[in-house]
C-alpha positions as CSV (number, residue, x, y, z in Angstrom):
1,M,156.1,-64.7,54.5
2,S,157.4,-65.3,57.4
3,R,156.6,-61.7,58.5
4,S,153.1,-62.7,58.4
5,I,153.3,-66.1,60.4
6,V,155.0,-64.1,63.4
7,R,153.2,-61.0,63.1
8,Q,151.1,-60.2,66.0
9,S,147.5,-60.4,65.4
10,K,144.6,-61.6,67.1
11,F,143.0,-62.8,63.9
12,R,146.0,-64.1,62.9
13,H,144.4,-68.3,63.2
14,V,141.1,-67.2,61.7
15,F,139.6,-69.9,60.0
16,G,136.3,-71.2,58.1
17,Q,133.9,-74.2,59.1
18,A,130.9,-75.3,56.9
19,V,128.0,-76.0,59.2
20,K,126.2,-79.5,59.5
21,T,123.6,-80.3,56.3
22,E,121.1,-80.1,58.3
23,Q,121.4,-76.5,58.9
24,T,122.0,-75.7,55.1
25,Y,119.1,-74.6,52.6
26,D,118.6,-77.1,49.7
27,D,116.9,-77.0,46.1
28,I,117.4,-73.2,45.6
29,R,117.3,-72.8,42.0
30,V,119.9,-69.7,42.0
31,S,119.5,-67.1,38.9
32,K,121.4,-67.5,36.1
33,V,121.2,-63.6,35.0
34,T,125.1,-62.7,33.8
35,W,125.8,-60.1,36.4
36,D,128.0,-59.6,38.6
37,S,126.3,-59.3,42.0
38,S,126.4,-61.4,45.1
39,F,122.9,-62.7,44.4
40,C,122.6,-62.8,48.1
41,A,121.5,-61.1,50.9
42,V,121.4,-61.8,54.9
43,N,120.3,-60.1,57.8
44,P,120.1,-61.2,61.8
45,K,116.2,-62.4,60.2
46,F,116.5,-63.4,57.2
47,L,118.2,-65.1,54.0
48,A,117.3,-64.0,50.5
49,V,118.1,-65.0,47.0
50,I,117.8,-64.3,44.0
51,V,116.2,-67.0,41.9
52,E,115.1,-68.4,38.8
53,S,111.7,-66.9,37.9
54,S,109.1,-67.3,34.9
55,G,107.2,-64.5,33.7
56,G,109.4,-61.9,35.5
57,G,111.7,-61.4,38.2
58,A,111.5,-62.9,41.8
59,F,113.7,-63.6,44.9
60,L,113.3,-65.8,47.9
61,V,113.2,-64.8,51.5
62,L,113.5,-67.6,54.2
63,P,114.1,-67.1,57.8
64,L,117.0,-68.0,59.5
65,S,115.3,-70.2,62.2
66,K,114.3,-72.5,59.6
67,S,116.5,-74.4,57.4
68,G,116.6,-77.9,55.3
69,R,115.0,-78.4,51.8
70,V,113.1,-75.3,49.9
71,D,110.1,-76.4,48.2
72,K,109.5,-75.7,45.0
73,N,106.4,-74.2,45.4
74,Y,107.5,-71.9,48.6
75,P,106.0,-68.3,47.8
76,L,108.5,-65.7,46.3
77,V,108.8,-62.0,46.5
78,I,107.5,-60.8,42.6
79,G,106.6,-57.8,41.3
80,H,109.3,-57.2,38.9
81,S,108.5,-57.5,35.3
82,G,112.3,-58.3,34.2
83,P,114.7,-60.8,36.5
84,V,116.3,-59.5,39.8
85,L,119.9,-58.2,39.7
86,D,120.4,-57.1,43.0
87,I,118.9,-57.1,46.5
88,D,120.3,-55.2,49.9
89,W,118.6,-55.4,53.4
90,C,117.9,-52.0,55.0
91,P,120.6,-51.9,57.8
92,H,118.1,-49.9,60.1
93,D,114.8,-52.2,59.8
94,D,115.7,-56.1,59.6
95,N,112.2,-56.5,57.7
96,I,113.0,-54.2,55.0
97,I,114.6,-55.0,51.6
98,A,115.4,-53.3,48.4
99,S,115.5,-54.8,44.7
100,G,116.8,-53.6,41.5
101,S,115.6,-55.3,38.3
102,E,115.9,-55.3,34.7
103,D,112.8,-53.8,34.3
104,C,114.2,-50.4,35.2
105,T,112.8,-50.2,38.4
106,A,113.9,-50.5,42.3
107,M,111.5,-51.3,44.9
108,V,111.1,-51.5,48.5
109,W,109.7,-54.4,50.3
110,Q,108.3,-55.2,53.7
111,I,108.5,-58.6,54.7
112,P,106.5,-60.2,57.6
113,D,108.4,-62.1,60.8
114,H,106.5,-65.2,59.6
115,S,107.0,-67.6,56.8
116,L,105.6,-66.4,53.4
117,A,102.2,-68.0,53.1
118,R,101.5,-66.8,49.7
119,P,103.5,-64.8,47.2
120,L,104.6,-61.1,47.8
121,S,103.6,-59.0,45.2
122,D,102.7,-55.4,46.6
123,P,106.0,-53.6,47.2
124,I,106.2,-50.5,49.6
125,V,107.2,-48.5,47.1
126,V,108.2,-48.2,43.6
127,L,111.3,-46.4,42.5
128,E,111.4,-45.4,39.0
129,G,113.8,-42.8,37.5
130,H,116.0,-45.1,35.5
131,S,115.9,-45.6,32.0
132,K,117.5,-48.8,31.8
133,R,118.3,-51.7,34.2
134,V,119.3,-51.0,37.8
135,G,121.8,-53.0,38.7
136,I,122.7,-51.7,42.2
137,V,120.7,-51.2,45.3
138,S,122.5,-50.0,48.1
139,W,121.1,-48.3,51.8
140,H,123.0,-45.5,53.4
141,P,124.6,-46.8,56.6
142,T,123.5,-44.1,58.9
143,A,120.7,-42.2,57.7
144,R,116.8,-43.5,57.5
145,N,115.3,-44.7,54.5
146,I,118.1,-43.3,52.5
147,L,119.0,-45.6,49.0
148,L,121.3,-45.4,45.9
149,T,120.7,-46.7,43.6
150,A,122.5,-47.2,39.9
151,G,121.6,-48.3,36.4
152,S,123.0,-49.2,33.2
153,D,121.6,-45.6,32.1
154,N,125.0,-44.4,34.0
155,L,122.7,-42.5,36.3
156,I,123.2,-42.5,40.1
157,I,119.8,-41.4,41.8
158,I,119.5,-41.3,45.9
159,W,115.8,-41.7,46.8
160,N,113.8,-41.1,50.3
161,V,112.0,-44.4,50.3
162,G,110.1,-42.9,52.8
163,T,108.4,-40.4,50.3
164,G,109.3,-42.3,47.2
165,E,111.1,-39.4,45.8
166,P,114.6,-38.8,44.4
167,L,116.7,-36.6,46.5
168,I,119.7,-36.1,44.2
169,S,120.9,-37.6,40.5
170,M,124.0,-37.8,39.9
171,D,125.2,-38.3,35.6
172,D,129.1,-38.0,35.9
173,H,129.8,-41.6,34.7
174,P,130.4,-41.6,31.3
175,D,130.1,-45.8,31.2
176,L,128.5,-48.7,33.2
177,I,129.1,-48.6,36.8
178,Y,130.6,-51.8,38.2
179,S,130.1,-51.3,41.8
180,I,129.2,-48.6,44.7
181,S,130.4,-48.4,48.3
182,W,129.6,-45.8,51.0
183,N,132.2,-45.1,53.7
184,R,131.5,-45.0,57.0
185,N,129.2,-41.9,57.7
186,G,127.6,-41.7,54.2
187,S,129.2,-38.6,53.3
188,L,130.9,-39.8,50.6
189,F,130.7,-43.1,48.3
190,C,133.0,-44.6,45.9
191,T,132.3,-46.2,42.1
192,T,134.0,-48.4,39.7
193,C,133.3,-48.0,36.3
194,K,133.9,-49.5,32.6
195,D,136.0,-46.7,31.8
196,R,138.7,-47.8,34.2
197,R,138.5,-44.9,36.6
198,L,138.0,-45.2,40.0
199,R,135.9,-42.1,41.7
200,V,135.3,-41.0,44.8
201,C,131.9,-38.9,44.9
202,D,130.3,-36.3,47.2
203,P,126.5,-36.9,46.7
204,R,125.4,-33.4,48.2
205,K,128.2,-31.8,46.0
206,R,126.8,-33.7,43.4
207,E,130.3,-34.1,42.2
208,V,133.2,-36.1,41.8
209,V,136.1,-35.0,44.8
210,A,138.7,-37.6,43.4
211,E,139.5,-40.3,40.7
212,R,142.2,-42.5,39.5
213,L,142.8,-43.8,36.0
214,A,143.3,-47.8,36.0
215,P,144.1,-48.8,39.5
216,H,144.3,-52.2,38.0
217,E,145.6,-52.1,34.7
218,G,143.7,-54.7,32.9
219,I,140.1,-54.0,31.6
220,R,138.1,-56.5,33.0
221,P,135.7,-55.2,35.9
222,M,136.9,-53.8,39.5
223,R,135.5,-53.7,42.6
224,A,136.1,-51.2,45.5
225,I,134.8,-51.0,49.1
226,F,135.5,-47.7,51.5
227,T,137.5,-49.4,54.6
228,R,136.8,-47.7,58.3
229,E,139.9,-45.7,58.3
230,G,138.6,-44.2,55.0
231,N,141.2,-45.5,52.7
232,I,139.8,-47.7,49.4
233,F,140.2,-51.2,48.9
234,T,140.0,-52.5,45.2
235,T,140.1,-55.9,43.4
236,G,140.6,-56.0,39.6
237,F,143.0,-57.5,37.0
238,T,146.5,-57.1,35.8
239,R,147.3,-56.2,32.4
240,M,148.3,-60.0,32.0
241,S,144.5,-61.0,33.6
242,Q,145.9,-62.0,36.7
243,R,143.7,-61.3,39.8
244,E,145.1,-58.4,41.8
245,L,144.0,-56.5,45.1
246,G,145.4,-52.9,46.0
247,L,144.5,-50.3,48.9
248,W,144.3,-46.9,48.4
249,D,144.3,-43.2,50.1
250,P,141.8,-41.4,48.3
251,T,143.4,-38.1,49.2
252,N,146.6,-39.2,47.6
253,F,145.8,-41.5,44.4
254,E,149.0,-41.2,42.5
255,E,150.9,-44.5,44.4
256,P,149.0,-47.4,46.0
257,I,149.3,-48.3,49.7
258,A,149.5,-51.7,48.5
259,L,149.3,-53.6,45.7
260,L,149.3,-57.5,45.9
261,E,148.9,-60.0,42.7
262,L,147.0,-63.2,43.5
263,D,146.3,-65.6,40.5
264,T,145.1,-66.2,37.2
265,S,141.2,-66.7,37.1
266,N,138.5,-65.2,35.1
267,G,136.0,-64.8,38.2
268,V,135.4,-61.1,39.4
269,L,136.7,-60.8,43.2
270,L,133.8,-59.9,45.2
271,P,135.2,-58.0,48.6
272,Y,133.3,-57.9,51.8
273,Y,134.6,-56.1,54.3
274,D,134.5,-56.2,58.3
275,A,135.2,-53.0,59.6
276,D,135.0,-54.2,63.5
277,A,138.0,-56.7,62.6
278,S,139.5,-54.5,59.9
279,M,139.1,-58.1,57.7
280,V,138.3,-58.6,53.7
281,Y,136.4,-61.6,52.7
282,L,137.5,-62.2,48.5
283,C,135.3,-64.6,46.5
284,G,135.1,-65.2,43.0
285,K,131.9,-66.5,41.2
286,G,132.8,-69.8,39.8
287,D,135.8,-70.3,42.6
288,S,135.5,-73.1,45.5
289,S,137.6,-70.5,48.3
290,I,137.2,-67.8,50.1
291,R,140.2,-65.7,51.1
292,Y,140.7,-63.9,54.1
293,F,142.8,-60.6,54.8
294,E,143.4,-58.2,57.5
295,I,144.3,-54.3,56.8
296,T,146.7,-52.4,59.4
297,E,148.4,-49.4,59.6
298,E,152.0,-51.5,59.0
299,P,153.9,-53.1,56.0
300,P,153.0,-54.8,54.0
301,Y,149.4,-53.1,54.8
302,V,147.3,-55.7,53.5
303,H,148.4,-59.5,55.1
304,Y,147.0,-62.9,54.1
305,L,145.3,-64.6,56.9
306,N,143.8,-67.9,55.7
307,T,141.7,-69.3,53.0
308,Y,138.6,-71.9,53.3
309,S,138.0,-74.2,50.7
310,S,135.2,-76.5,49.5
311,K,134.3,-79.0,46.7
312,E,131.4,-77.2,45.4
313,P,131.9,-73.7,43.4
314,Q,130.0,-70.3,44.9
315,R,127.6,-68.9,43.1
316,G,127.5,-66.0,45.0
317,M,128.0,-64.5,49.0
318,G,126.0,-62.8,51.9
319,F,127.4,-61.0,54.5
320,M,125.7,-61.0,57.7
321,P,125.9,-57.7,59.7
322,K,128.0,-58.4,63.0
323,R,125.2,-58.1,65.0
324,G,123.7,-61.1,63.8
325,V,126.6,-63.2,64.4
326,D,126.8,-65.6,67.2
327,V,129.6,-64.7,69.4
328,T,130.7,-67.9,70.4
329,R,130.4,-69.0,66.9
330,C,131.2,-65.5,64.9
331,E,128.8,-66.7,62.2
332,I,129.5,-64.6,59.6
333,M,129.2,-65.5,55.7
334,F,126.6,-67.6,53.6
335,K,128.3,-69.1,50.7
336,L,125.9,-69.6,47.9
337,K,126.0,-72.4,45.5
338,E,123.3,-75.7,45.5
339,S,122.9,-74.9,48.9
340,I,124.0,-72.4,51.8
341,C,126.8,-72.9,54.4
342,I,128.0,-70.4,56.9
343,L,131.3,-69.8,57.6
344,P,132.1,-69.2,61.2
345,A,135.3,-67.8,62.6
346,Q,136.1,-69.6,66.1
347,S,135.8,-67.8,69.5
348,D,134.7,-69.8,72.7
349,L,134.5,-66.9,74.8
350,F,133.0,-63.4,74.5
351,Q,136.2,-61.3,74.4
352,D,136.0,-57.4,74.2
353,D,138.7,-57.2,71.6
354,L,137.2,-59.3,69.1
355,Y,133.7,-58.0,69.3
356,P,134.1,-54.3,69.9
357,D,130.7,-52.6,70.1
358,T,129.2,-52.8,66.6
359,A,127.0,-50.6,64.0
360,G,123.4,-51.3,65.4
361,P,120.1,-51.2,63.6
362,E,119.5,-47.6,64.8
363,P,119.6,-44.7,62.1
364,A,121.8,-42.1,63.5
365,M,119.6,-39.2,61.6
366,E,116.9,-38.2,59.1
367,P,117.0,-38.5,55.7
368,E,116.4,-34.4,56.2
369,E,119.3,-33.9,58.2
370,W,121.6,-36.1,56.1
371,L,120.3,-34.0,52.9
372,D,121.3,-30.7,54.5
373,G,125.0,-31.8,55.3
374,R,125.2,-33.6,58.7
375,D,127.5,-36.5,58.9
376,E,126.9,-38.9,61.8
377,D,128.8,-42.4,62.3
378,P,126.9,-45.2,63.0
379,I,125.5,-45.6,66.6
380,L,126.8,-48.2,68.0
381,M,125.9,-51.8,70.0
382,S,127.8,-54.1,72.4
383,L,127.1,-57.4,71.1
384,R,128.7,-59.0,75.1
385,H,124.8,-60.4,75.5
386,G,124.2,-60.8,71.8
387,Y,121.6,-59.4,69.7
388,M,118.3,-60.2,69.6
389,P,116.0,-58.7,66.5
390,P,112.8,-57.0,68.2
391,K,109.7,-59.0,68.2
392,S,106.9,-58.6,65.7
393,R,104.8,-55.8,68.0
394,E,107.7,-53.4,68.2
395,L,108.5,-53.7,64.4
396,K,104.9,-52.5,63.6
397,V,105.6,-49.6,65.7
398,S,109.2,-49.1,63.6
399,K,107.5,-50.0,60.1
400,K,105.0,-46.9,60.8
401,N,107.2,-44.9,61.7
402,V,109.8,-45.6,58.7
403,L,107.6,-46.5,55.7
404,D,104.0,-44.7,56.6
405,S,105.9,-41.4,56.8
406,R,106.1,-41.4,52.9
407,P,102.8,-39.7,52.5
408,T,103.7,-36.6,54.6
409,A,105.8,-35.3,51.4
410,R,102.4,-34.2,49.8
411,R,102.1,-31.1,51.2
412,S,98.4,-30.0,51.1
413,M,97.1,-26.8,50.0
414,S,96.9,-25.3,53.5
415,T,100.4,-25.6,54.3
416,L,101.6,-23.5,51.4
417,D,102.3,-20.3,51.7
418,T,99.3,-18.9,49.9
419,N,99.8,-15.5,50.3
420,S,102.9,-15.5,48.0
421,L,100.3,-16.9,45.0
422,P,98.2,-14.5,42.6
423,P,94.8,-15.2,43.9
424,Q,93.6,-16.0,39.9
425,L,96.6,-18.8,40.1
426,L,95.6,-20.1,43.4
427,E,91.7,-20.2,42.3
428,R,93.3,-22.4,39.2
429,L,95.2,-24.7,40.8
430,L,92.6,-25.4,43.8
431,E,90.0,-25.7,40.6
432,E,92.5,-28.3,39.0
433,I,93.1,-30.2,42.2
434,Q,89.1,-30.9,42.7
435,N,89.0,-32.1,38.8
436,L,91.7,-34.6,39.2
437,K,90.4,-35.5,42.3
438,A,87.2,-36.5,40.4
439,T,88.8,-38.1,37.7
440,V,90.7,-40.5,40.0
441,L,87.6,-41.3,41.8
442,S,85.7,-42.0,39.0
443,Q,88.4,-44.0,37.8
444,E,88.3,-45.9,41.0
445,K,84.5,-46.6,40.6
446,R,85.0,-47.9,37.2
447,I,88.0,-50.1,38.4
448,C,85.8,-51.5,40.8
449,D,82.8,-52.4,38.6
450,L,84.9,-54.0,36.1
451,E,86.5,-56.2,39.2
452,N,83.0,-57.4,39.7
453,K,81.6,-58.1,36.5
454,L,85.4,-60.1,36.1
455,S,84.4,-62.1,39.7
456,Q,81.1,-62.7,38.3
457,Y,82.4,-64.5,35.0
458,T,84.9,-66.2,37.0
459,N,82.6,-67.5,39.3
460,G,79.8,-68.3,36.8
461,T,77.3,-65.7,38.1
462,D,76.9,-64.4,35.3
């Protein structure tokens, strides 16, 4: 303990501080589903919270520029027929969010800059490929439009949301997947599973490249995240049900770099990692505290820094991307309970050593480049002058480029190599396409007629 007190570190005195009451959000009906996700996601523009909803699944999206009491009739993002289990903001577009649900689908939504005037029920794209509930959604850190989903069917699917097409499927897990984390450049991801194994997967090779049985001896759920250096930080339980954290080198899983027992509690510890500061924040559902640790290259490698405590237990946590912090206050986290609190680390002036260049919103490559084997680290930006989210005019152009590109995957017959097709087959294909088009048009006309009739009945004109 004495070593950690005298250890040289610019983050040694970091501490948390709750904001004023008028800067919090009140009266949010947080979801009560029994799923170990964070229930909360935040970016420089919005706060999203999974909420209780009758008749399906929904989540709430609030602008960060507005706070206070949330009206019970505030418009929700709806569309899932089952409870929403996980949400994740796109790192390359602050208006795009993905959601996974018990209805076996994932959806991608486009949120307008202004507050929602009415419930949003039309997703940009619906991703259908899982046979059971989708409990994990995670965007690729550097490639545009790449989204990973994992379901209770033990299947991992990587999608190009710009086209709505699955690119990669992996069924290497024999049991429920607890967590998934991409590494810094998105070339690998690590998973924890109910079979008590920690795995490192190469998605483009569709194989598990390393695995470790029981990094924590307890049978309760584990969590794992990649660090900037390529190591893996894990949280789990000992055989005696004590909560435990570990640090592992995936090239040598035999012995941990560090293994530390914390306390006895039932709550699963959710780790959040700040790659710029090499700090990990640990929070557990039902806990009323958040612990901070720093990861270094010197023993004991995982150094305890401080604990933030409050009176209310947390239901979940959201982690602000570093580009969204106020460099004079370093707003880092949103704590989810009856209201939301920001946990800032204190710094009065901008300091280069505390705020190195961080991952910006620009993607480093396109989906096709990543799929072909290219790897790129995030494109960095300086925080010296802060970060101003793009205005709506700029976002409209970005949205078109990012998400309106999905129909381009539907290649017309003119783009196909028709010389390689027999004339009879080509003729049959063209005829079938024409017949399908005619069927679609007739069905669309039928739908319009029915809607008009329904409108007449509703308005009492018939």
